[in-house]
C-alpha positions in Angstrom: 4.7 -79.9 107.8 5.1 -78.9 111.4 1.9 -79.2 113.6 1.8 -77.7 116.9 -0.3 -79.4 119.7 -1.6 -77.9 122.6 -2.0 -80.0 126.0 -5.4 -80.8 127.2 -4.7 -78.2 130.2 -3.7 -75.3 127.7 -6.6 -76.2 125.5 -8.8 -76.2 128.6 -7.6 -72.8 129.6 -7.9 -71.5 126.1 -11.4 -72.7 125.7 -12.7 -71.5 129.2 -11.0 -68.2 129.0 -12.0 -67.4 125.4 -15.6 -68.4 126.1 -16.1 -67.3 129.8 -14.2 -64.7 130.1 -16.1 -62.5 127.7 -17.3 -59.5 129.8 -16.2 -60.4 132.9 -15.2 -57.9 135.2 -13.3 -57.2 138.7 -12.6 -54.3 140.8 -10.2 -53.5 143.8 -10.3 -50.6 146.8 -6.6 -49.0 146.3 -5.3 -46.9 149.1 -3.6 -43.9 147.4 -4.5 -40.8 146.4 -4.1 -41.5 142.7 -6.1 -44.8 141.8 -3.6 -47.4 140.8 -3.6 -51.2 141.1 -0.2 -52.7 141.5 0.7 -55.2 138.9 1.1 -58.1 141.3 -2.6 -57.4 142.6 -4.0 -57.2 139.3 -2.4 -60.7 138.3 -3.9 -62.1 141.8 -7.3 -60.8 141.1 -7.3 -62.1 137.5 -5.7 -65.6 138.8 -8.7 -65.8 141.0 -11.3 -64.9 138.9 -10.1 -67.5 136.2 -9.9 -70.3 138.8 -13.5 -69.3 140.0 -14.9 -69.3 136.4 -13.3 -72.4 135.2 -13.1 -74.7 138.2 -9.4 -75.1 137.6 -6.4 -74.2 140.0 -5.1 -70.3 139.9 -3.0 -70.2 136.7 0.1 -68.4 136.8 -0.4 -64.6 135.8 2.1 -62.0 135.1 1.2 -58.2 134.4 3.9 -56.0 132.9 2.9 -52.8 134.8 0.4 -51.2 137.4 -2.9 -50.3 136.2 -3.9 -46.5 136.2 -7.4 -45.7 137.3 -8.3 -43.8 134.4 -11.4 -45.1 132.2 -10.0 -46.7 128.9 -6.6 -47.6 130.3 -5.5 -51.0 129.0 -2.8 -53.3 129.8 -2.0 -57.0 128.6 -1.2 -59.5 130.9 0.2 -63.2 130.3 -1.3 -66.4 131.5 1.3 -69.5 131.6 -0.2 -72.9 131.9 1.8 -75.8 133.7 2.7 -77.1 130.1 4.5 -73.9 129.1 2.0 -72.8 126.6 0.5 -69.0 127.4 -2.6 -66.9 126.5 -2.5 -63.1 126.4 -5.5 -61.4 128.8 -6.5 -57.8 127.8 -7.6 -56.0 130.8 -9.3 -52.6 130.4 -10.6 -50.0 133.0 -14.4 -49.4 132.6 -15.1 -47.1 135.5 -13.4 -45.4 138.6 -15.3 -44.5 141.6 -13.1 -42.8 144.0 -10.4 -45.4 144.8 -12.2 -48.1 143.1 -10.8 -49.4 139.8 -13.4 -51.4 138.0 -12.0 -53.4 134.9 -13.1 -55.9 132.2 -11.0 -58.5 131.0 -10.5 -61.0 128.2 -8.2 -63.8 127.5 -7.2 -64.4 123.8 -9.1 -67.5 122.1 -6.3 -69.8 121.4 -2.9 -70.5 123.4 0.7 -69.9 122.2 2.5 -73.1 122.3 5.3 -73.8 124.8 8.8 -72.4 123.7 10.8 -74.9 122.3 
């Protein structure tokens, strides 16, 4: 029987992200005529919000695509802990006001173990 164990760091992120991030939101002012948030900017904002919420250092987050400023648009980013375990982070655009994109995000409740 194989037992997967998560490190304390990944478990902390999973608990903090799963419990504390329900309903969290962020926004950014963008400078184009069509509201878009770059994947890099989105990853930075998510890392800052997670660090502020959990009291832990900023996690490594990658987002695969820019976030279009259209209500209902979604994307899925990936948080990777120092031990290689990871959490998915769902992002959804809730409102767009001119060039400002307001979004909510929620991390998965459980982490995926590190590969290998």
